C-alpha positions in Angstrom: -30.8 -31.3 122.6 -31.7 -31.9 119.0 -31.0 -35.1 117.1 -33.6 -34.6 114.3 -34.6 -31.5 112.4 -35.9 -30.2 109.0 -33.2 -28.1 107.2 -34.0 -25.1 105.0 -32.9 -26.5 101.6 -34.8 -24.5 99.0 -32.9 -21.8 97.2 -35.6 -19.1 97.5 -35.9 -19.6 101.3 -32.2 -19.6 101.9 -31.9 -16.3 99.9 -34.9 -14.6 101.4 -34.3 -15.5 105.1 -30.5 -15.9 105.2 -29.1 -13.9 102.3 -27.2 -16.8 100.8 -27.4 -18.3 97.3 -27.4 -22.0 96.6 -27.1 -23.7 93.2 -29.9 -26.2 93.6 -33.2 -27.0 95.4 -33.7 -30.0 97.6 -36.9 -31.3 99.2 -36.8 -30.7 103.0 -36.4 -34.1 104.7 -36.0 -35.2 108.3 -32.3 -35.0 109.0 -30.6 -37.2 111.6 -27.0 -37.4 112.8 -24.7 -38.2 109.8 -27.2 -36.8 107.4 -26.1 -34.1 104.9 -27.7 -30.6 105.2 -26.9 -27.0 104.4 -25.0 -24.7 106.8 -23.9 -21.1 106.5 -20.4 -19.9 107.1 -18.0 -17.1 106.2 -16.2 -17.4 102.9 -12.5 -18.2 103.3 -11.2 -16.8 100.0 -10.4 -13.3 101.2 -13.8 -11.9 100.2 -14.4 -10.2 103.6 -17.5 -11.0 105.5 -19.4 -12.7 102.7 -21.7 -15.5 103.8 -21.9 -18.7 101.8 -23.8 -21.9 102.1 -22.3 -25.4 102.0 -23.5 -28.9 102.7 -22.1 -30.6 105.8 -22.6 -33.7 107.9 -24.8 -33.3 110.9 -22.4 -34.4 113.6 -19.0 -32.6 114.0 -16.0 -34.7 113.0 -12.7 -33.6 114.6 -9.4 -34.4 112.9 -8.8 -37.4 115.1 -12.0 -39.1 114.2 -11.3 -42.3 112.2 -14.8 -43.0 111.0 -17.9 -41.2 110.0 -19.9 -42.9 112.8 -18.0 -40.6 115.3 -20.5 -37.9 114.4 -23.4 -39.8 116.1 -22.0 -38.5 119.4 -21.1 -34.9 118.4 -24.2 -33.4 116.7 -24.9 -31.2 119.8 -22.2 -29.2 121.6 -22.9 -27.8 125.1 -22.2 -24.1 125.3 -20.7 -24.6 128.8 -18.0 -27.1 127.6 -17.5 -26.4 123.9 -14.3 -24.5 124.5 -12.6 -27.4 126.3 -13.9 -30.7 125.0 -11.4 -32.3 122.5 -14.1 -32.8 119.8 -15.1 -29.2 119.7 -12.4 -27.0 121.2 -10.4 -26.3 118.0 -13.5 -25.3 116.0 -14.4 -22.9 118.9 -10.9 -21.5 119.3 -10.5 -20.9 115.6 -13.9 -19.2 115.3 -15.3 -21.8 112.9 -18.9 -20.8 113.7 -21.9 -21.3 111.5 -25.6 -20.7 111.2 -27.7 -23.9 110.6 -30.9 -23.0 108.8 -34.0 -24.9 110.1 -37.6 -25.2 109.2 -38.5 -27.2 112.4 -36.8 -29.1 115.2 -38.0 -32.3 116.8 -37.9 -33.1 120.5 -39.2 -36.1 122.6 -42.2 -35.3 124.9 -42.7 -37.7 127.8 -45.8 -36.1 129.4 -47.9 -39.2 128.5 -45.4 -41.5 130.1 -44.0 -42.5 126.7 -41.7 -40.7 124.3 -43.7 -38.9 121.6 -41.9 -36.8 119.0 -43.0 -33.2 118.7 -42.2 -30.7 116.0 -41.2 -27.1 117.1 -41.2 -24.2 114.7 -41.9 -20.5 114.4 -45.4 -19.1 113.6 -46.1 -19.2 109.9 -43.2 -21.6 109.4 -40.7 -18.8 109.2 -37.2 -20.4 109.1 -34.8 -19.8 111.9 -31.0 -20.1 112.3 -29.3 -22.2 115.0 -25.9 -21.3 116.2 -23.3 -24.0 115.4 -19.6 -24.8 114.9 -18.1 -26.6 111.9 -14.9 -27.9 110.5 -13.5 -29.9 107.6 -12.7 -33.6 107.9 -10.8 -36.0 105.6 -12.9 -39.0 104.8 -11.0 -42.4 104.7 -11.5 -42.4 100.9 -9.6 -39.1 100.7 -12.5 -36.7 100.3 -12.6 -33.4 102.3 -16.1 -33.0 103.8 -17.6 -30.4 106.1 -19.4 -31.3 109.4 -21.2 -29.3 112.0 -22.8 -29.4 115.4 -25.6 -27.3 117.0 -24.8 -25.4 120.2 -27.1 -25.9 123.2 -27.9 -24.2 126.5 -29.8 -25.2 129.6 -33.6 -25.0 129.3 -34.8 -25.9 132.8 -36.6 -22.5 133.0 -37.8 -22.2 129.4 -41.7 -22.3 129.3 -41.7 -24.7 126.3 -38.4 -26.5 126.0 -38.5 -27.7 129.6 -41.4 -30.0 128.5 -39.1 -32.2 126.5 -36.5 -34.9 127.2 -36.9 -37.6 129.9 -38.3 -36.3 133.2 -35.1 -37.1 135.1 -32.8 -35.4 132.5 -31.5 -31.9 132.4 -33.5 -29.8 129.9 -31.5 -28.5 126.9 -32.4 -26.4 123.9 -30.5 -25.4 120.8 -29.3 -21.7 120.5 -31.7 -20.0 118.1 -30.2 -16.7 116.8 -31.9 -13.4 116.2 -31.7 -12.9 112.4 -30.1 -9.5 113.1 -27.3 -11.4 114.9 -26.4 -13.8 112.1 -23.6 -11.6 110.8 -22.3 -10.8 114.3 -22.3 -14.5 115.3 -20.2 -15.4 112.2 -17.7 -12.5 112.5 -17.3 -11.7 116.2 -14.2 -12.4 118.2 -14.0 -15.8 120.0 -14.2 -14.1 123.4 -17.4 -12.3 122.4 -19.2 -15.3 121.0 -20.6 -16.5 124.4 -22.9 -13.4 124.5 -25.0 -15.1 121.8 -25.4 -18.4 123.6 -28.8 -17.9 125.4 -32.3 -19.1 125.4 -34.8 -18.0 122.7 -37.9 -16.4 124.2 -39.9 -15.4 121.1 -43.0 -17.4 120.2 -42.7 -21.0 119.1 -45.3 -23.5 118.0 -45.1 -27.1 119.3 -47.1 -29.9 117.6 -47.1 -33.7 118.2 -45.4 -35.3 115.2 -44.9 -39.0 115.9 -42.4 -40.9 113.9 -44.0 -43.0 111.1 -43.9 -46.8 111.3 -40.4 -48.2 110.6 -40.0 -48.7 106.8 -37.6 -51.0 104.9 -34.1 -49.6 104.8 -34.4 -48.8 101.1 -37.2 -46.3 101.7 -36.5 -45.2 105.3 -36.0 -41.5 104.4 -39.2 -39.7 103.8 -40.0 -36.3 102.5 -41.9 -34.2 105.1 -43.8 -31.0 105.4 -44.0 -28.9 108.6 -47.2 -29.7 110.5 -50.2 -27.4 110.1 -50.1 -24.6 112.7 -53.8 -25.0 113.6 -53.0 -28.2 115.5 -50.2 -26.9 117.6 -49.7 -25.1 120.8 -48.3 -21.5 120.7 -45.8 -20.4 123.4 
């Protein structure tokens, strides 16, 4: 599961690590469901397998959603059921797959008996791409907007990710893609896509990163930097 993450939003990092160009820089901020963040998809203008970056809402909005708040329940899609659940099945069947560029993920750790947010990232803060699905949605005001969801797999056996979520809950983790597979994930046939839905077993760094004290609504979004690697645990 992942309900909070830091997207890759700087042009230089999107180009260097994902091969896509963006027309502006944004400061990386904690992103929650219904937040707007970059995602990478195939162009739809007949230009072949060109990758492009768009902004989308974190929380997939199917065509039958009547309000933006629907996305609070659809920011993660289980790989075992994505092909049949009404909210996700059209995106899956039509091959509307995407790569979600991340600087870090956040997960709740309950080892102290209370929920403590931890940040999870690669060594050296190398960005990584999460497998996702996306689609367009018509806002009640008439605007066409993109939305997306992160795909997840079981993590009961993963040496790091099994440490997160409530003790009684199934352990889940997002699908982190090998950079060499970004193009294949975006272009493969629907029947071949499940081959990419697997646990990530390369090194990850996990660091406690508690939420700050609740701020007034006008200033509730804060700019963040990934935690220093020296204070983390390498897996």
